C-alpha positions as CSV (number, residue, x, y, z in Angstrom):
1,X,-30.0,0.4,14.7
2,X,-27.9,0.5,11.6
3,X,-29.1,4.1,10.8
4,X,-28.4,5.1,14.3
5,X,-24.8,3.7,14.1
6,X,-24.2,5.5,10.8
7,X,-25.3,8.8,12.3
8,X,-22.7,8.5,15.0
9,X,-19.9,8.3,12.5
10,X,-18.2,11.6,12.1
11,X,-17.0,13.2,8.9
12,X,-13.2,13.5,8.6
13,X,-10.6,14.4,5.9
14,X,-6.9,14.9,5.5
15,X,-4.2,15.4,2.8
16,X,-1.5,12.8,2.0
17,X,1.6,13.4,0.0
18,X,3.7,10.4,-1.2
19,X,7.1,11.1,-2.8
20,X,9.5,8.5,-4.4
21,X,12.9,9.9,-3.3
22,X,15.2,7.3,-4.8
23,X,16.2,3.7,-5.3
24,X,17.6,1.7,-8.2
25,X,14.1,0.9,-9.5
26,X,13.2,4.5,-9.8
27,X,16.6,5.1,-11.6
28,X,16.1,2.2,-13.9
29,X,12.6,3.4,-14.9
30,X,14.0,6.9,-15.5
31,X,16.6,5.6,-17.9
32,X,14.0,3.4,-19.6
33,X,11.7,6.4,-20.0
34,X,9.0,4.6,-18.0
35,X,9.2,6.8,-15.0
36,X,7.5,9.9,-16.4
37,X,7.9,13.4,-15.0
38,X,4.3,13.1,-13.8
39,X,5.2,10.0,-11.8
40,X,8.3,11.6,-10.3
41,X,6.3,14.4,-8.8
42,X,4.7,14.0,-5.3
43,X,1.4,12.2,-5.4
44,X,-1.1,14.3,-3.5
45,X,-4.2,12.6,-2.3
46,X,-7.3,13.9,-0.5
47,X,-8.7,11.3,1.8
48,X,-12.3,11.8,2.9
49,X,-14.4,9.8,5.3
50,X,-18.2,10.1,5.7
51,X,-20.1,7.4,7.5
52,X,-19.4,4.0,5.8
53,X,-17.7,5.6,2.8
54,X,-14.0,6.5,2.2
55,X,-12.7,8.3,-0.9
56,X,-9.1,8.8,-2.1
57,X,-8.8,11.5,-4.8
58,X,-5.7,12.6,-6.7
59,X,-5.5,14.8,-9.8
60,X,-5.9,11.8,-12.1
61,X,-7.8,9.1,-10.2
62,X,-10.3,8.5,-7.5
63,X,-11.4,5.5,-5.6
64,X,-14.5,5.2,-3.4
65,X,-15.0,2.4,-0.8
66,X,-18.5,1.9,0.4
67,X,-18.7,-0.5,3.4
68,X,-22.5,-0.6,3.4
69,X,-22.9,-1.3,-0.3
70,X,-19.7,-3.4,-0.2
71,X,-18.4,-1.9,-3.4
72,X,-15.1,-0.3,-4.6
73,X,-15.5,2.3,-7.3
74,X,-12.5,3.3,-9.4
75,X,-12.7,6.6,-11.3
76,X,-10.2,7.5,-14.2
77,X,-10.4,11.3,-14.2
78,X,-8.4,11.5,-17.4
79,X,-10.2,8.9,-19.5
80,X,-13.5,9.9,-17.9
81,X,-14.4,6.3,-17.1
82,X,-15.4,4.5,-13.9
83,X,-15.8,0.9,-12.8
84,X,-17.5,-0.8,-9.8
85,X,-16.4,-4.0,-8.1
86,X,-18.2,-5.6,-5.3
87,X,-16.4,-7.0,-2.3
88,X,-17.5,-10.6,-3.4
89,X,-16.0,-10.0,-6.8
90,X,-12.8,-8.7,-5.3
91,X,-12.4,-11.8,-3.0
92,X,-13.2,-14.1,-5.9
93,X,-10.5,-12.4,-8.1
94,X,-7.9,-12.6,-5.3
95,X,-8.8,-16.4,-4.8
96,X,-8.4,-17.0,-8.6
97,X,-5.0,-15.2,-8.6
98,X,-3.9,-17.2,-5.5
99,X,-4.9,-20.5,-7.2
100,X,-2.8,-19.7,-10.3
101,X,0.4,-18.9,-8.4
102,X,1.4,-22.5,-7.5
103,X,1.0,-23.3,-11.3
104,X,3.5,-20.7,-12.3
105,X,7.1,-21.6,-13.0
106,X,9.7,-21.3,-10.2
107,X,7.5,-20.5,-7.3
108,X,9.1,-19.2,-4.1
109,X,8.8,-20.0,-0.5
110,X,8.5,-16.8,1.4
111,X,9.0,-16.2,5.1
112,X,8.5,-13.1,7.1
113,X,9.8,-11.5,10.3
114,X,8.3,-8.2,11.5
115,X,9.5,-6.1,14.4
116,X,8.8,-2.6,15.8
117,X,10.7,-0.5,18.2
118,X,10.0,2.9,19.8
119,X,13.3,4.9,19.8
120,X,12.3,7.4,22.3
121,X,13.2,10.2,19.9
122,X,10.7,13.1,19.5
123,X,10.3,16.2,17.3
124,X,7.7,18.5,16.0
125,X,6.1,17.8,12.7
126,X,3.6,20.2,11.2
127,X,3.1,21.7,14.6
128,X,2.5,18.3,16.3
129,X,4.7,16.6,18.8
130,X,5.7,13.3,17.2
131,X,7.6,10.2,18.5
132,X,9.7,7.8,16.4
133,X,8.8,4.2,15.7
134,X,11.1,1.9,13.7
135,X,9.4,-1.0,11.9
136,X,11.4,-3.6,10.1
137,X,9.9,-6.3,7.8
138,X,12.4,-9.0,6.7
139,X,11.3,-11.3,3.9
140,X,13.3,-14.3,2.7
141,X,12.6,-16.1,-0.6
142,X,13.9,-19.4,-1.7
143,X,13.7,-20.6,-5.3
144,X,12.3,-24.2,-5.1
145,X,14.0,-25.3,-8.3
146,X,17.5,-23.9,-7.8
147,X,17.6,-23.7,-4.0
148,X,19.0,-20.2,-4.2
149,X,17.7,-17.7,-1.7
150,X,17.2,-13.9,-1.8
151,X,16.1,-11.4,0.8
152,X,14.4,-8.1,1.0
153,X,14.2,-5.8,3.9
154,X,11.6,-3.0,4.3
155,X,12.5,-0.4,6.9
156,X,9.8,2.1,7.9
157,X,10.8,5.1,10.0
158,X,7.4,6.2,11.3
159,X,6.7,9.4,13.3
160,X,3.6,9.2,15.4
161,X,1.8,12.3,16.6
162,X,-0.8,12.3,19.5
163,X,-4.3,11.3,18.4
164,X,-5.9,13.9,16.1
165,X,-9.7,14.4,16.7
166,X,-11.5,12.4,14.1
167,X,-8.6,10.2,13.0
168,X,-10.0,7.2,15.1
169,X,-12.7,7.1,12.4
170,X,-10.1,6.2,9.9
171,X,-8.7,3.3,12.0
172,X,-12.2,2.0,12.6
173,X,-13.0,2.1,8.9
174,X,-9.9,0.1,8.0
175,X,-10.7,-2.4,10.8
176,X,-14.3,-2.9,9.4
177,X,-13.0,-3.2,5.9
178,X,-10.4,-5.8,6.9
179,X,-13.2,-7.8,8.6
180,X,-15.3,-7.8,5.4
181,X,-12.5,-8.2,2.8
182,X,-9.4,-9.6,4.5
183,X,-7.6,-6.4,3.3
184,X,-4.9,-4.1,4.7
185,X,-3.4,-0.9,3.4
186,X,-0.6,-1.6,1.0
187,X,-1.8,-5.1,0.2
188,X,-2.4,-4.2,-3.5
189,X,1.4,-4.7,-4.1
190,X,0.9,-8.3,-3.0
191,X,-2.1,-9.1,-5.1
192,X,-2.1,-12.8,-5.9
193,X,0.4,-13.7,-3.1
194,X,-1.5,-14.5,0.1
195,X,1.9,-15.1,1.9
196,X,3.1,-11.6,0.9
197,X,-0.2,-10.0,1.8
198,X,0.0,-11.6,5.2
199,X,3.4,-10.1,5.8
200,X,2.2,-6.6,4.8
201,X,-0.7,-7.1,7.2
202,X,1.7,-7.9,10.0
203,X,3.7,-4.8,9.4
204,X,0.6,-2.6,9.6
205,X,-0.4,-4.4,12.7
206,X,2.8,-3.4,14.4
207,X,2.3,0.2,13.4
208,X,-1.3,-0.1,14.7
209,X,-0.1,-0.9,18.2
210,X,1.2,2.6,18.6
211,X,-1.2,5.3,19.8
212,X,-1.5,8.3,17.5
213,X,-1.3,9.3,13.9
214,X,1.6,8.4,11.5
215,X,2.1,12.0,10.3
216,X,5.5,11.3,8.5
217,X,6.9,8.1,7.3
218,X,10.0,7.1,5.4
219,X,10.1,3.7,3.7
220,X,13.2,2.1,2.3
221,X,13.0,-1.2,0.4
222,X,16.4,-3.0,0.3
223,X,17.3,-6.2,-1.6
224,X,20.3,-8.4,-1.0
225,X,21.7,-11.6,-2.6
226,X,21.9,-15.0,-1.3
227,X,24.6,-16.7,0.7
228,X,28.1,-17.6,-0.4
229,X,28.2,-15.1,-3.2
230,X,25.1,-16.4,-5.0
231,X,23.3,-13.9,-7.2
232,X,19.8,-13.0,-6.2
233,X,17.6,-15.4,-8.2
234,X,15.1,-13.8,-10.7
235,X,12.1,-15.7,-9.4
236,X,13.0,-14.1,-6.0
237,X,11.1,-12.1,-3.5
238,X,11.4,-9.0,-5.7
239,X,9.8,-11.0,-8.6
240,X,7.1,-12.2,-6.2
241,X,6.2,-8.6,-5.5
242,X,6.1,-7.8,-9.2
243,X,9.3,-5.7,-9.2
244,X,11.5,-5.8,-12.3
245,X,15.0,-7.1,-12.4
246,X,17.6,-4.3,-12.4
247,X,21.2,-4.1,-13.5
248,X,22.3,-4.1,-9.9
249,X,21.1,-7.7,-9.4
250,X,24.4,-8.9,-10.9
251,X,26.6,-6.7,-8.7
252,X,27.8,-7.5,-5.3
253,X,25.2,-10.0,-4.1
254,X,26.0,-9.4,-0.4
255,X,25.6,-5.6,-0.6
256,X,22.1,-4.2,0.3
257,X,20.4,-2.6,-2.7
258,X,18.1,0.3,-2.2
259,X,15.3,-0.7,-4.5
260,X,12.8,2.0,-3.6
261,X,12.8,5.0,-1.2
262,X,9.5,6.8,-0.4
263,X,8.3,9.4,2.1
264,X,4.6,9.8,3.1
265,X,3.3,12.9,4.9
266,X,-0.2,13.6,6.4
267,X,-1.5,17.0,7.0
268,X,-4.5,19.3,7.0
269,X,-6.6,17.1,9.3
270,X,-10.2,18.2,9.5
271,X,-13.2,16.9,11.5
272,X,-15.5,19.3,9.7
273,X,-18.3,18.2,7.3
274,X,-17.2,16.4,4.0
275,X,-19.0,17.3,0.8
276,X,-21.0,14.5,-0.7
277,X,-19.4,15.4,-4.0
278,X,-16.2,13.7,-2.9
279,X,-18.1,10.4,-3.3
280,X,-19.9,11.1,-6.5
281,X,-19.2,9.9,-10.1
282,X,-18.8,13.0,-12.3
283,X,-21.5,13.5,-14.9
284,X,-20.9,12.1,-18.3
285,X,-18.4,9.5,-17.2
286,X,-18.6,6.1,-19.0
287,X,-18.9,2.8,-17.0
288,X,-16.4,0.2,-17.9
289,X,-15.3,-3.3,-16.6
290,X,-13.0,-3.3,-13.6
291,X,-9.3,-3.6,-14.7
292,X,-8.8,-6.4,-12.3
293,X,-11.4,-8.6,-14.0
294,X,-9.5,-8.1,-17.3
295,X,-6.3,-9.3,-15.7
296,X,-8.0,-12.2,-14.0
297,X,-9.5,-13.4,-17.3
298,X,-6.0,-13.8,-18.8
């Protein structure tokens, strides 16, 4: 029965382009020399799906998720190394990180509010008729020691096109992976914070309610200070997400701060056969320990 089910799964692939277009974090990293020219250029990813396997490949990195083997393989195409982590190891590492969070200084209480609204606007994108969906995720953080509060708002302007033949396989893959791993796209940024990960999952759930394919998306991450002119506390929501403090944190605490702006485009959808090479580890690559296990051991 398992073999029969796998045989019914169709191959599918598409291209994804993500571009950081602005925000004070990007500006700060440029000044510090951290934001390299390579990082400022669009990140182009080939996403391939074949049966119970999904691969994401860029010019420098590849990751392969195998639902049947329950493994995540990470390949560094520059260092010519690769690592393999099982789903059980991933869940164990996430649990360990979660247990450490309450022991860290100045923990935050974080609450979420997620909403989605179809605007009725429509336009053609890449030859497809797309409709606009606005998703807003509001996150409030309170520093337990000082009582100060800070806020962050993530606005996503998503253009949904009618269903593309084969894209349902992508949705089904993510649903099956979430069931096995309690995972959602974008949850890496909330690693170690189950409350933040829950909020990210709620946002993707809202997008998932819309029929079709998110062919173009603009994400704006805004930060704001606390009430009565209080400065945004450092152990704030931005800190919980692992975002660095910027010089704007001590500016007008009531003014929204555009921390990060990014666009994501999907194109070149194909329901044709996917080459098995997309899921193969290149010959001669050296196996190393997963980077996450190194962080977890600290």
